[in-house]
C-alpha positions as a Markdown table, in Angstrom:
| # | Residue | x | y | z |
|---|---|---|---|---|
| 1 | Met | -27.8 | -21.0 | 41.7 |
| 2 | Glu | -30.2 | -22.3 | 44.4 |
| 3 | Gly | -31.8 | -25.9 | 44.8 |
| 4 | Val | -28.8 | -27.4 | 42.8 |
| 5 | Gln | -28.5 | -31.3 | 44.2 |
| 6 | Val | -25.2 | -33.3 | 43.6 |
| 7 | Ser | -25.2 | -37.0 | 43.3 |
| 8 | Ile | -23.1 | -40.0 | 41.8 |
| 9 | Asp | -24.5 | -41.4 | 38.5 |
| 10 | Arg | -22.0 | -44.1 | 38.2 |
| 11 | Ile | -19.0 | -45.4 | 40.2 |
| 12 | Val | -15.8 | -47.3 | 39.3 |
| 13 | Val | -14.0 | -49.2 | 42.3 |
| 14 | Glu | -11.0 | -51.7 | 42.2 |
| 15 | Phe | -10.3 | -54.5 | 44.5 |
| 16 | Thr | -6.5 | -55.5 | 44.4 |
| 17 | Asp | -5.0 | -58.9 | 44.9 |
| 18 | Val | -8.1 | -61.2 | 44.3 |
| 19 | Tyr | -7.0 | -64.6 | 43.9 |
| 20 | Trp | -8.1 | -66.7 | 40.6 |
| 21 | Asp | -9.2 | -69.2 | 43.2 |
| 22 | Phe | -11.9 | -66.9 | 44.5 |
| 23 | Phe | -12.9 | -65.3 | 41.1 |
| 24 | Asn | -13.4 | -68.5 | 39.1 |
| 25 | Pro | -16.0 | -70.3 | 41.3 |
| 26 | Phe | -17.3 | -66.7 | 41.7 |
| 27 | Gln | -17.9 | -65.9 | 37.9 |
| 28 | Leu | -19.4 | -69.3 | 37.5 |
| 29 | Arg | -21.9 | -68.7 | 40.1 |
| 30 | Leu | -23.0 | -65.4 | 38.6 |
| 31 | Arg | -23.3 | -67.0 | 35.4 |
| 32 | Glu | -25.7 | -69.5 | 36.8 |
| 33 | Tyr | -27.8 | -67.6 | 39.1 |
| 34 | Leu | -28.0 | -64.3 | 37.6 |
| 35 | Asn | -27.5 | -65.4 | 33.7 |
| 36 | Ala | -24.1 | -63.1 | 33.7 |
| 37 | Asn | -22.7 | -62.6 | 30.5 |
| 38 | Leu | -18.9 | -63.6 | 30.2 |
| 39 | Arg | -16.7 | -61.9 | 27.5 |
| 40 | Leu | -13.0 | -62.3 | 27.0 |
| 41 | Lys | -10.8 | -59.3 | 25.4 |
| 42 | Glu | -7.4 | -58.8 | 24.5 |
| 43 | Lys | -6.8 | -55.3 | 25.8 |
| 44 | Gly | -7.2 | -53.8 | 29.1 |
| 45 | Phe | -9.1 | -56.3 | 31.6 |
| 46 | Lys | -9.3 | -59.6 | 30.1 |
| 47 | Tyr | -12.5 | -61.3 | 31.8 |
| 48 | His | -15.7 | -59.2 | 31.7 |
| 49 | Leu | -19.0 | -60.0 | 33.6 |
| 50 | His | -22.1 | -58.0 | 33.0 |
| 51 | Val | -25.2 | -58.7 | 35.0 |
| 52 | Arg | -28.5 | -57.1 | 34.9 |
| 53 | Asp | -31.2 | -57.7 | 37.6 |
| 54 | Arg | -34.6 | -56.2 | 38.1 |
| 55 | Gly | -33.3 | -52.8 | 36.7 |
| 56 | His | -29.9 | -52.9 | 38.3 |
| 57 | Tyr | -26.7 | -53.4 | 36.3 |
| 58 | Leu | -23.1 | -54.5 | 37.6 |
| 59 | His | -20.0 | -54.7 | 35.3 |
| 60 | Ile | -17.0 | -56.6 | 36.7 |
| 61 | Ser | -13.7 | -56.9 | 35.1 |
| 62 | Tyr | -10.5 | -59.0 | 36.2 |
| 63 | Gln | -7.0 | -59.5 | 35.8 |
| 64 | Leu | -5.3 | -56.9 | 33.3 |
| 65 | Thr | -3.9 | -58.5 | 30.5 |
| 66 | Phe | -0.5 | -56.4 | 30.3 |
| 67 | Val | 0.6 | -57.3 | 33.8 |
| 68 | Pro | 2.7 | -60.8 | 34.5 |
| 69 | Lys | 0.7 | -63.8 | 35.0 |
| 70 | Ser | -0.1 | -64.2 | 38.8 |
| 71 | Arg | -2.6 | -66.2 | 40.9 |
| 72 | Lys | -4.0 | -62.9 | 42.2 |
| 73 | Asn | -5.2 | -60.2 | 40.1 |
| 74 | Thr | -7.0 | -56.7 | 40.1 |
| 75 | Leu | -10.9 | -57.0 | 40.0 |
| 76 | Arg | -12.7 | -53.7 | 38.9 |
| 77 | Ile | -16.7 | -53.0 | 39.4 |
| 78 | Glu | -18.8 | -50.4 | 37.8 |
| 79 | Cys | -22.5 | -49.8 | 38.5 |
| 80 | His | -24.7 | -47.0 | 39.8 |
| 81 | Pro | -24.4 | -46.8 | 43.6 |
| 82 | Asp | -28.2 | -47.7 | 44.0 |
| 83 | Ser | -27.2 | -50.9 | 42.6 |
| 84 | Leu | -24.6 | -51.5 | 45.0 |
| 85 | Val | -27.3 | -51.9 | 47.5 |
| 86 | His | -28.9 | -54.4 | 45.4 |
| 87 | Phe | -25.9 | -56.5 | 44.8 |
| 88 | Tyr | -24.5 | -56.3 | 48.1 |
| 89 | Ser | -24.8 | -60.0 | 48.9 |
| 90 | Trp | -22.6 | -60.5 | 46.0 |
| 91 | Leu | -20.2 | -57.9 | 46.6 |
| 92 | Lys | -19.3 | -58.5 | 50.1 |
| 93 | Pro | -17.3 | -61.7 | 49.5 |
| 94 | Ile | -15.0 | -59.6 | 47.2 |
| 95 | Lys | -14.5 | -57.2 | 49.8 |
| 96 | Asp | -13.7 | -59.7 | 52.2 |
| 97 | Tyr | -11.1 | -61.6 | 49.8 |
| 98 | Ala | -9.4 | -58.3 | 48.5 |
| 99 | Arg | -6.3 | -56.6 | 49.9 |
| 100 | Glu | -7.4 | -53.0 | 49.1 |
| 101 | Ile | -10.3 | -51.1 | 47.7 |
| 102 | Leu | -9.4 | -48.1 | 45.6 |
| 103 | Phe | -11.7 | -45.3 | 44.1 |
| 104 | Val | -11.0 | -45.3 | 40.5 |
| 105 | Arg | -13.6 | -42.6 | 39.0 |
| 106 | Cys | -17.2 | -41.7 | 39.1 |
| 107 | Asp | -19.8 | -39.5 | 37.4 |
| 108 | Val | -20.7 | -36.3 | 39.2 |
| 109 | Ala | -24.0 | -35.0 | 38.6 |
| 110 | Phe | -25.4 | -31.6 | 39.3 |
| 111 | Asp | -29.2 | -31.6 | 39.0 |
| 112 | Ile | -30.2 | -27.8 | 38.1 |
| 113 | Pro | -33.7 | -26.6 | 38.5 |
| 114 | Leu | -33.6 | -24.9 | 35.2 |
| 115 | Pro | -34.4 | -25.5 | 31.7 |
| 116 | Ile | -31.4 | -26.5 | 29.5 |
| 117 | Ser | -32.6 | -23.5 | 27.1 |
| 118 | Glu | -31.4 | -21.1 | 30.0 |
| 119 | Leu | -28.1 | -22.9 | 31.0 |
| 120 | Phe | -24.9 | -21.8 | 29.0 |
| 121 | Thr | -21.9 | -24.3 | 29.2 |
| 122 | Leu | -18.6 | -23.7 | 28.1 |
| 123 | Ser | -15.2 | -25.7 | 28.5 |
| 124 | Leu | -12.5 | -23.7 | 29.8 |
| 125 | Thr | -9.7 | -26.4 | 28.9 |
| 126 | Gly | -9.9 | -26.8 | 25.0 |
| 127 | Arg | -12.5 | -29.6 | 25.0 |
| 128 | Asn | -15.0 | -29.2 | 22.0 |
| 129 | Met | -18.3 | -28.9 | 23.3 |
| 130 | His | -20.9 | -30.0 | 21.0 |
| 131 | Thr | -24.8 | -30.9 | 20.8 |
| 132 | Trp | -26.2 | -34.2 | 19.5 |
| 133 | Gln | -29.9 | -35.0 | 19.7 |
| 134 | Gly | -30.4 | -32.4 | 22.5 |
| 135 | Thr | -27.5 | -33.3 | 24.6 |
| 136 | Arg | -24.3 | -31.4 | 24.8 |
| 137 | Tyr | -21.2 | -33.3 | 25.0 |
| 138 | Ser | -17.6 | -32.7 | 25.4 |
| 139 | Asn | -15.1 | -34.6 | 23.1 |
| 140 | Lys | -15.8 | -38.0 | 21.6 |
| 141 | Lys | -17.9 | -40.7 | 22.7 |
| 142 | His | -15.0 | -43.2 | 23.1 |
| 143 | Gln | -13.3 | -40.6 | 25.7 |
| 144 | Arg | -16.5 | -41.4 | 28.0 |
| 145 | Gln | -14.2 | -42.5 | 30.8 |
| 146 | Val | -11.7 | -39.8 | 30.4 |
| 147 | Ala | -11.3 | -37.2 | 33.4 |
| 148 | Gly | -13.5 | -33.9 | 32.6 |
| 149 | Tyr | -15.8 | -35.7 | 29.9 |
| 150 | Ser | -19.3 | -34.1 | 30.5 |
| 151 | Arg | -22.8 | -34.2 | 29.3 |
| 152 | Val | -25.5 | -31.7 | 29.8 |
| 153 | Tyr | -29.1 | -33.0 | 28.9 |
| 154 | Asp | -32.8 | -32.2 | 29.7 |
| 155 | Lys | -33.4 | -34.7 | 32.9 |
| 156 | Lys | -37.0 | -33.9 | 32.9 |
| 157 | Arg | -37.6 | -35.1 | 29.4 |
| 158 | Gln | -35.5 | -38.2 | 30.1 |
| 159 | Leu | -37.4 | -39.1 | 33.2 |
| 160 | Ile | -40.7 | -39.1 | 31.3 |
| 161 | Gln | -39.5 | -40.9 | 28.1 |
| 162 | Arg | -37.4 | -43.4 | 29.9 |
| 163 | Tyr | -39.4 | -43.9 | 33.1 |
| 164 | Gly | -42.8 | -42.5 | 32.5 |
| 165 | Lys | -42.3 | -40.2 | 35.7 |
| 166 | Val | -43.4 | -36.6 | 35.5 |
| 167 | Ile | -41.8 | -34.0 | 37.7 |
| 168 | Glu | -43.0 | -30.6 | 38.4 |
| 169 | Gly | -40.7 | -27.7 | 37.2 |
| 170 | Glu | -37.7 | -27.8 | 35.1 |
| 171 | Leu | -34.6 | -30.0 | 35.6 |
| 172 | Thr | -31.2 | -30.1 | 33.8 |
| 173 | Arg | -28.3 | -32.4 | 34.5 |
| 174 | Phe | -24.7 | -31.7 | 34.2 |
| 175 | Glu | -22.5 | -34.5 | 34.2 |
| 176 | Ile | -18.8 | -34.4 | 34.8 |
| 177 | Val | -16.6 | -37.7 | 35.1 |
| 178 | Tyr | -14.3 | -37.2 | 38.1 |
| 179 | Val | -10.7 | -39.1 | 38.1 |
| 180 | Pro | -8.5 | -38.1 | 40.7 |
| 181 | Asp | -4.6 | -38.0 | 39.8 |
| 182 | Glu | -4.0 | -41.2 | 41.8 |
| 183 | Lys | -6.4 | -43.9 | 42.8 |
| 184 | Ile | -7.6 | -43.2 | 46.3 |
| 185 | Pro | -8.4 | -45.8 | 49.3 |
| 186 | Leu | -12.1 | -45.7 | 48.8 |
| 187 | Glu | -12.8 | -45.1 | 52.8 |
| 188 | Ala | -10.7 | -41.9 | 52.3 |
| 189 | Ile | -12.3 | -40.5 | 49.2 |
| 190 | Val | -14.6 | -38.3 | 51.3 |
| 191 | Gln | -11.6 | -36.1 | 52.0 |
| 192 | Phe | -11.1 | -35.3 | 48.1 |
| 193 | Pro | -14.3 | -33.8 | 46.6 |
| 194 | Pro | -13.9 | -33.1 | 42.8 |
| 195 | Gln | -13.0 | -29.8 | 41.5 |
| 196 | Phe | -14.5 | -28.8 | 38.1 |
| 197 | Asn | -14.6 | -24.9 | 38.3 |
| 198 | Arg | -11.2 | -25.0 | 36.3 |
| 199 | Leu | -12.8 | -26.9 | 33.7 |
| 200 | Tyr | -16.2 | -25.7 | 32.8 |
| 201 | Leu | -18.2 | -22.4 | 33.2 |
| 202 | Cys | -22.0 | -22.8 | 33.7 |
| 203 | Ala | -24.1 | -19.9 | 33.7 |
| 204 | His | -27.8 | -19.1 | 34.0 |
| 205 | Leu | -28.4 | -16.9 | 30.8 |
| 206 | Thr | -32.1 | -15.4 | 30.3 |
| 207 | Cys | -31.1 | -12.5 | 28.3 |
| 208 | Thr | -28.1 | -11.6 | 25.9 |
| 209 | Glu | -29.0 | -7.8 | 26.0 |
| 210 | His | -25.5 | -7.2 | 27.4 |
| 211 | Leu | -23.7 | -8.9 | 24.6 |
| 212 | Lys | -22.5 | -7.4 | 21.6 |
| 213 | Pro | -24.5 | -8.9 | 18.5 |
| 214 | Lys | -21.5 | -11.1 | 17.3 |
| 215 | Leu | -21.1 | -12.5 | 20.8 |
| 216 | Gln | -25.1 | -13.0 | 20.9 |
| 217 | Glu | -25.0 | -15.1 | 17.8 |
| 218 | Arg | -22.1 | -17.3 | 19.0 |
| 219 | Val | -23.7 | -17.8 | 22.3 |
| 220 | Tyr | -26.9 | -18.7 | 20.9 |
| 221 | Gly | -25.5 | -20.8 | 18.3 |
| 222 | Met | -23.5 | -23.1 | 20.9 |
| 223 | Met | -26.6 | -23.3 | 23.0 |
| 224 | Ser | -28.7 | -24.2 | 20.3 |
| 225 | Gly | -26.3 | -26.6 | 19.1 |
| 226 | Glu | -26.0 | -25.0 | 15.6 |
| 227 | Leu | -22.4 | -24.2 | 16.4 |
| 228 | Gln | -19.6 | -26.4 | 18.2 |
| 229 | Gln | -17.2 | -24.8 | 20.5 |
| 230 | Lys | -14.2 | -25.4 | 18.1 |
| 231 | Asp | -16.3 | -23.2 | 15.6 |
| 232 | Val | -16.0 | -20.3 | 18.0 |
| 233 | Thr | -12.4 | -18.3 | 17.8 |
| 234 | Gly | -10.5 | -17.9 | 21.2 |
| 235 | Tyr | -10.7 | -14.2 | 20.7 |
| 236 | Tyr | -14.6 | -14.7 | 21.1 |
| 237 | Arg | -14.3 | -17.5 | 23.7 |
| 238 | Arg | -12.4 | -15.3 | 26.1 |
| 239 | Gln | -15.0 | -12.5 | 25.6 |
| 240 | Ile | -17.9 | -14.7 | 26.2 |
| 241 | Val | -16.3 | -16.0 | 29.5 |
| 242 | Glu | -15.5 | -12.3 | 30.5 |
| 243 | Lys | -19.3 | -11.5 | 30.0 |
| 244 | Met | -20.7 | -14.8 | 31.7 |
| 245 | Arg | -18.8 | -14.0 | 34.7 |
| 246 | Thr | -21.0 | -11.2 | 35.2 |
| 247 | Gln | -23.9 | -13.5 | 35.2 |
| 248 | Leu | -25.2 | -16.0 | 37.9 |
| 249 | Thr | -22.8 | -18.7 | 37.6 |
| 250 | Leu | -22.6 | -22.3 | 39.1 |
| 251 | Asp | -19.8 | -22.7 | 41.6 |
| 252 | Leu | -19.2 | -26.4 | 40.7 |
| 253 | Asp | -16.5 | -26.7 | 43.5 |
| 254 | Lys | -18.5 | -25.3 | 46.3 |
| 255 | Leu | -21.3 | -27.4 | 45.5 |
| 256 | Ala | -19.4 | -30.6 | 45.2 |
| 257 | Ser | -17.6 | -29.6 | 48.6 |
| 258 | Glu | -20.9 | -29.1 | 50.3 |
| 259 | Gln | -22.6 | -32.3 | 49.3 |
| 260 | Trp | -19.7 | -34.8 | 48.7 |
| 261 | Glu | -20.0 | -36.7 | 51.8 |
| 262 | Glu | -23.7 | -37.3 | 51.1 |
| 263 | Ala | -23.1 | -38.3 | 47.7 |
| 264 | Ile | -20.4 | -40.8 | 48.4 |
| 265 | Lys | -21.4 | -42.3 | 51.6 |
| 266 | Ile | -23.7 | -45.2 | 50.5 |
| 267 | Ser | -20.8 | -46.4 | 48.3 |
| 268 | Cys | -18.1 | -46.1 | 51.1 |
| 269 | Ala | -20.4 | -47.6 | 53.7 |
| 270 | Ile | -21.5 | -50.7 | 51.5 |
| 271 | Leu | -17.9 | -51.5 | 50.0 |
| 272 | Ser | -15.2 | -50.7 | 52.5 |
| 273 | Gly | -17.7 | -50.3 | 55.5 |
| 274 | Val | -16.1 | -47.2 | 56.8 |
| 275 | Ile | -15.6 | -43.4 | 56.1 |
| 276 | Ser | -12.2 | -41.9 | 57.0 |
| 277 | Lys | -12.6 | -37.9 | 57.4 |
| 278 | Val | -9.1 | -37.5 | 58.8 |
| 279 | Ala | -6.2 | -37.0 | 56.3 |
């Protein structure tokens, strides 16, 4: 498929060995100057700060609850890469105090210049693809941070409804959560582009004349949302995959590999100050 753009919609990074003596006055300043909201939780990270400022957001978590009490702990941030630029003056001190900066996960977005009605998506690993209010999801909402979680939606409609922005042509976004097997030093993440072909099949489907009636029924059912993927037996799913392979399909691995450096470089430059391309 031509004209597909790859970007990062959300990134999560950890700073290791951040001292309490730094974090405590830091969170107090955030609450005073940016009206940050502080919450305490009993599971996961103990301290949570959420900041919104002029259309940008930043979520900060500190001190895992299950580790022994210590003066230095892990600090995690989550935000859109554009927000890293906006909050740079606040993030730079964290970088200077941390021992190491680790990539945890991100949402990888494939912007496809096609209407969602012509895009067939199928999980290849047993995830249940289903549709809710026009968006196709894999698995449950509480699994939003799990590797491989995905959603497919009409990006053109979202831009109009949320931002009042009108674009020419069609645009569908296919987002997939990328979580490497192990946390990777941020400066080296450029060496590890995500690989999604083993997880999903994405095909441009304009006609179904080559499909038998029972396959057509199931394909249209999944695309319209009338059927969930779990409603289609493994026998029919295998037939659908075989037929879809003969159509124009999206090579997720190739696209991610070609555009990964461009997509990740802002985050690397702001948070680590360096990009290492040598393994």
